[in-house]
C-alpha positions as CSV (number, residue, x, y, z in Angstrom):
1,M,-52.4,338.4,-10.7
2,K,-49.6,338.6,-13.3
3,A,-47.4,341.1,-10.3
4,I,-48.2,338.4,-7.9
5,L,-47.0,335.6,-9.9
6,V,-43.7,337.6,-10.5
7,R,-43.1,338.4,-7.0
8,L,-43.6,335.4,-6.1
9,G,-40.6,334.1,-8.3
10,L,-42.0,330.3,-9.0
11,G,-40.5,328.5,-11.9
12,L,-36.5,328.6,-12.4
13,A,-34.6,331.7,-11.8
14,L,-32.8,333.4,-14.7
15,S,-31.1,335.3,-11.4
16,A,-30.5,336.0,-8.3
17,A,-28.2,337.6,-5.4
18,P,-26.0,334.9,-4.1
19,L,-26.2,334.9,-0.2
20,T,-22.5,335.5,0.6
21,T,-22.5,337.5,3.6
22,W,-25.0,336.5,6.4
23,T,-24.4,339.2,8.9
24,Q,-27.2,338.8,11.9
25,A,-28.0,341.9,13.8
26,D,-29.2,341.2,17.5
27,D,-32.4,339.2,17.9
28,A,-33.3,340.1,14.1
29,P,-34.7,337.4,11.9
30,P,-32.6,334.7,10.9
31,A,-32.0,335.8,6.6
32,W,-31.5,332.2,5.6
33,A,-34.7,331.0,7.3
34,Y,-36.7,333.9,6.2
35,P,-35.4,334.3,2.4
36,V,-36.8,337.3,0.6
37,N,-36.5,337.3,-3.4
38,P,-33.8,340.6,-4.3
39,P,-35.1,343.2,-6.2
40,D,-33.5,341.9,-9.7
41,F,-35.2,338.5,-9.4
42,K,-36.0,337.5,-12.7
43,V,-37.8,333.6,-13.5
44,Q,-37.2,332.2,-16.7
45,P,-39.5,332.9,-19.5
46,D,-42.0,330.0,-20.5
47,D,-40.9,328.5,-23.6
48,G,-44.0,326.7,-24.1
49,A,-42.0,323.2,-23.6
50,P,-43.8,320.4,-21.8
51,R,-41.6,319.6,-18.7
52,H,-41.2,315.9,-16.7
53,V,-40.2,315.0,-13.7
54,P,-39.9,310.9,-12.9
55,D,-42.2,308.3,-12.8
56,S,-44.6,310.2,-13.9
57,T,-46.4,310.3,-17.5
58,A,-47.5,313.7,-17.3
59,A,-46.9,316.9,-18.7
60,F,-46.8,320.6,-17.9
61,T,-45.2,323.8,-18.9
62,L,-43.8,326.6,-16.9
63,T,-46.6,328.5,-17.1
64,Q,-48.9,325.7,-15.8
65,A,-46.8,325.7,-12.8
66,R,-46.9,329.2,-12.2
67,D,-50.4,329.1,-12.0
68,L,-51.8,329.3,-8.5
69,F,-55.3,328.5,-9.2
70,F,-53.9,325.3,-10.4
71,A,-52.3,322.4,-8.8
72,L,-49.7,320.3,-10.8
73,D,-50.3,316.4,-9.8
74,W,-47.2,314.7,-11.3
75,H,-48.5,311.4,-9.2
76,P,-52.3,310.5,-9.0
77,S,-51.5,307.9,-7.7
78,D,-50.0,308.4,-4.3
79,H,-53.9,310.5,-2.6
80,P,-57.5,310.3,-3.1
81,P,-58.9,312.6,-5.5
82,L,-58.3,316.5,-4.8
83,P,-61.1,317.9,-3.6
84,D,-61.6,320.8,-5.8
85,I,-60.5,323.9,-3.4
86,V,-57.5,321.8,-3.4
87,A,-57.0,321.9,-7.4
88,H,-58.4,324.5,-8.0
89,G,-58.6,327.2,-5.3
90,R,-61.6,329.7,-6.3
91,K,-60.7,333.2,-8.5
92,P,-59.8,335.8,-7.3
93,D,-58.9,335.1,-4.5
94,V,-59.0,332.2,-2.8
95,M,-55.2,330.1,-4.5
96,A,-55.6,326.1,-4.8
97,C,-54.3,324.8,-1.7
98,G,-52.0,322.0,-4.1
99,V,-50.1,324.6,-5.2
100,C,-47.8,325.5,-2.9
101,H,-48.7,323.0,-0.6
102,R,-48.5,320.3,-3.8
103,A,-50.5,317.9,-4.2
104,D,-50.7,315.3,-1.1
105,G,-49.4,318.3,1.5
106,P,-45.4,318.1,1.8
107,G,-45.3,321.6,1.4
108,G,-41.2,323.1,1.2
109,P,-38.9,325.5,3.1
110,E,-40.9,328.2,1.9
111,N,-44.1,327.0,3.6
112,S,-45.2,324.5,5.4
113,G,-46.0,320.8,5.5
114,I,-50.1,319.8,6.1
115,A,-49.8,316.6,4.9
116,G,-51.0,314.6,8.1
117,L,-52.2,317.4,10.2
118,S,-55.0,316.7,12.2
119,A,-58.1,318.4,11.0
120,Q,-59.0,320.5,13.9
121,Y,-54.8,322.1,14.1
122,I,-55.8,322.7,9.6
123,V,-59.0,324.8,10.3
124,Q,-57.3,326.7,13.6
125,Q,-54.4,327.6,11.7
126,M,-56.8,329.3,8.8
127,A,-58.9,331.4,11.7
128,D,-55.4,332.7,12.7
129,F,-54.4,333.6,9.7
130,K,-57.8,335.3,8.6
131,S,-58.0,336.9,12.0
132,G,-54.2,338.7,12.2
133,A,-53.3,336.2,15.0
134,R,-50.9,334.3,12.4
135,T,-48.5,336.8,10.7
136,T,-44.7,336.8,9.7
137,S,-41.9,338.3,11.5
138,V,-41.0,339.1,8.0
139,P,-43.9,340.5,6.5
140,Q,-42.3,341.1,3.0
141,R,-42.6,337.2,1.9
142,I,-44.9,336.6,-0.1
143,P,-46.1,333.2,1.0
144,P,-47.5,334.0,4.1
145,Q,-48.9,337.1,2.5
146,L,-50.8,334.2,-0.1
147,M,-52.0,332.4,3.4
148,I,-53.4,335.7,4.9
149,K,-55.3,336.5,1.9
150,T,-56.6,333.2,0.9
151,A,-57.9,332.7,5.0
152,R,-60.1,336.1,4.3
153,G,-61.3,334.7,1.5
154,I,-62.2,330.8,1.8
155,T,-65.9,329.8,3.5
156,D,-65.6,327.6,6.6
157,T,-66.7,324.5,3.7
158,E,-63.9,324.5,2.0
159,I,-61.6,324.8,4.4
160,E,-63.4,322.2,6.2
161,Q,-63.3,320.3,2.4
162,A,-59.4,321.3,2.5
163,A,-58.9,320.1,6.3
164,A,-60.0,316.6,6.0
165,Y,-58.3,316.4,2.5
166,F,-55.1,316.5,4.1
167,S,-55.8,315.2,7.8
168,G,-56.3,311.5,5.8
169,L,-52.8,311.8,4.3
170,K,-49.2,310.1,5.7
171,P,-47.0,312.5,5.9
172,R,-43.4,311.5,4.1
173,A,-39.9,311.8,4.7
174,V,-38.3,313.9,2.7
175,I,-35.7,315.9,4.2
176,K,-32.2,314.3,4.6
177,V,-30.0,316.0,7.6
178,V,-26.7,316.3,7.2
179,E,-24.4,318.0,9.9
180,T,-21.2,319.8,8.4
181,A,-19.2,322.0,8.8
182,T,-19.3,323.6,5.7
183,V,-22.3,324.1,3.3
184,P,-22.9,325.2,-0.5
185,K,-23.1,328.8,-1.4
186,T,-26.8,329.4,-2.4
187,R,-29.0,331.9,-3.6
188,V,-32.8,332.6,-3.3
189,A,-34.9,330.7,-5.5
190,G,-38.3,332.0,-4.7
191,W,-38.3,332.5,-1.0
192,F,-36.4,329.6,-0.3
193,L,-32.8,328.6,-1.1
194,A,-31.0,326.7,-3.8
195,A,-27.4,325.8,-4.5
196,L,-25.4,328.1,-6.8
197,P,-23.7,326.3,-9.4
198,G,-20.3,325.3,-9.0
199,G,-19.7,323.6,-5.9
200,E,-18.5,326.7,-3.9
201,M,-18.4,326.1,-0.5
202,E,-18.4,328.7,2.6
203,P,-18.5,328.1,6.6
204,I,-22.1,326.9,7.5
205,A,-21.5,329.9,10.5
206,G,-24.1,328.8,13.0
207,R,-27.5,328.8,10.3
208,I,-29.5,325.6,8.5
209,I,-29.0,325.6,4.5
210,E,-32.4,323.4,3.7
211,V,-32.4,323.0,-0.3
212,P,-34.1,320.8,-2.9
213,E,-32.1,318.0,-3.9
214,D,-33.1,318.9,-7.8
215,L,-34.6,322.7,-8.1
216,E,-36.0,322.4,-11.8
217,H,-38.3,319.5,-10.1
218,F,-39.0,321.2,-6.9
219,E,-40.2,324.2,-9.0
220,M,-42.1,322.3,-11.2
221,R,-44.5,321.0,-8.0
222,D,-43.1,317.5,-8.0
223,A,-44.8,316.2,-4.4
224,R,-42.4,313.7,-4.3
225,S,-39.0,316.1,-4.2
226,H,-36.9,315.9,-1.8
227,F,-34.2,318.1,0.1
228,I,-31.1,318.3,2.4
229,A,-30.9,320.5,5.4
230,Y,-27.2,320.9,5.6
231,V,-27.0,321.8,9.9
232,P,-23.7,322.7,12.2
233,P,-21.9,319.4,13.6
234,G,-23.5,318.2,16.6
235,S,-26.9,320.3,16.7
236,V,-29.4,316.9,16.2
237,E,-27.7,315.5,19.4
238,Q,-28.1,319.2,21.1
239,G,-31.8,320.2,19.8
240,R,-32.5,315.8,21.0
241,Q,-31.4,316.9,24.8
242,L,-33.4,320.2,24.6
243,A,-36.4,319.0,23.5
244,T,-36.6,315.6,25.8
245,T,-35.3,317.6,29.0
246,G,-36.2,321.4,28.4
247,G,-32.4,322.2,28.6
248,N,-32.2,322.6,33.1
249,G,-34.9,324.8,33.3
250,K,-34.3,327.0,29.7
251,S,-37.5,325.0,28.1
252,A,-40.1,322.7,28.9
253,P,-39.3,319.4,26.9
254,C,-40.9,319.6,23.7
255,T,-41.7,315.6,24.1
256,I,-44.6,316.8,26.7
257,C,-47.3,318.5,24.4
258,H,-45.7,317.0,20.6
259,G,-45.4,313.6,22.0
260,P,-42.4,311.4,22.8
261,E,-41.4,311.0,18.7
262,L,-42.6,314.2,18.1
263,S,-45.6,312.9,15.7
264,G,-48.0,315.1,17.8
265,V,-51.1,314.3,20.3
266,G,-54.5,315.5,18.6
267,P,-54.3,318.5,17.2
268,I,-51.2,319.5,18.3
269,P,-49.1,319.1,15.8
270,G,-46.4,316.7,14.4
271,L,-42.7,318.1,14.1
272,A,-40.8,315.2,13.1
273,G,-39.7,315.0,9.9
274,R,-40.7,319.0,9.3
275,S,-38.3,321.6,7.3
276,P,-36.2,322.6,9.8
277,S,-36.7,326.3,8.0
278,Y,-40.0,326.3,8.3
279,L,-39.5,325.1,12.5
280,V,-37.1,328.1,13.2
281,R,-39.2,330.7,12.1
282,Q,-41.9,329.5,14.0
283,L,-39.8,329.7,17.5
284,Y,-38.8,332.7,16.4
285,D,-42.5,334.3,15.4
286,F,-43.8,332.7,18.5
287,Q,-40.7,334.5,20.6
288,H,-41.6,337.8,19.2
289,G,-45.1,337.6,18.9
290,T,-46.3,337.2,15.1
291,R,-47.7,334.0,16.0
292,A,-50.7,334.1,18.0
293,G,-54.0,331.6,18.1
294,P,-55.0,329.4,21.5
295,W,-51.5,327.7,22.1
296,S,-49.3,330.7,21.7
297,P,-49.4,331.7,25.6
298,L,-47.7,328.0,26.6
299,M,-45.7,328.4,23.3
300,A,-44.4,332.0,23.9
301,A,-43.9,331.2,27.5
302,N,-41.4,328.3,26.4
303,V,-39.4,329.6,23.9
304,S,-38.6,333.0,25.6
305,K,-35.5,331.9,27.0
306,L,-34.1,330.0,23.6
307,T,-31.4,331.2,21.8
308,L,-31.3,331.4,17.8
309,D,-28.8,328.5,18.2
310,D,-31.3,326.5,20.5
311,M,-33.5,327.3,18.3
312,V,-31.0,325.6,15.4
313,A,-30.5,323.0,17.5
314,L,-34.6,321.7,18.2
315,A,-35.0,322.4,14.3
316,A,-32.3,319.8,13.2
317,Y,-33.2,317.5,15.9
318,A,-37.3,317.3,14.7
319,A,-36.0,317.6,10.8
320,S,-34.0,314.4,11.6
321,L,-37.0,312.1,12.5
322,Q,-39.6,310.0,10.9
323,P,-42.9,311.9,10.3
């Protein structure tokens, strides 16, 4: 488990390779959407000092923040009591759901926000992770590896408990979408991007650059963390037109299945307010067959003609909506 924690890279990084060159091979998974920790990635040693976040009387150490079987709950008044499977998981193979997805389910750019998703959808995704129907286009990323490992060890009863808890929560708006031609230079800070200190900028170059507003608070698993998603100029409107019209036959309108405001319909998940990095990964994975399951044939058909620019636009538009 110690090796997994080091590879997972949770906590404050001492060093990580800057992402200064963004070359994209034809049809390769976009590196900015699938960040991978560099080989020399290091995390800050725990000095034992208690950490704090705004508007909370709690205190936790870096070691506690890196414990995959202990969900830090900074704001217990924000949600009902955590089921044990969410708070602690079950050793040795079932990690606490509230660690990666946070105590009340907002998640982060490296995984998925799951607050407010239907219980039926959550149960199906766990089945897909377990069966191998849902994988990833970049297998070396640790977050999906942990999901697959957890899905293979968790019981049906535990899944139902977690699904009931997260489906009963109301998702919150945590992402600010900013259209811009230039973005902060970034580094990989634990399977997600973080702005480099110093404020140096570079062209956005067709990417989405999603970073925490406060890196330390997010790494300390504060569920109230917020993010800035920098997107190319004009992409929100381009995404709106594609989502609502299908782009003159390029795809079907997303609003048919996901609802007029992309807030979801029944077991079909809402897209509004979700991490745009996550959304691009899902569109790419559906298009390339690494995400399957009951709805995958319909999704695969609708994403087959999308370019990466289309995916960026759709994700930017969805992220700009209120969840």
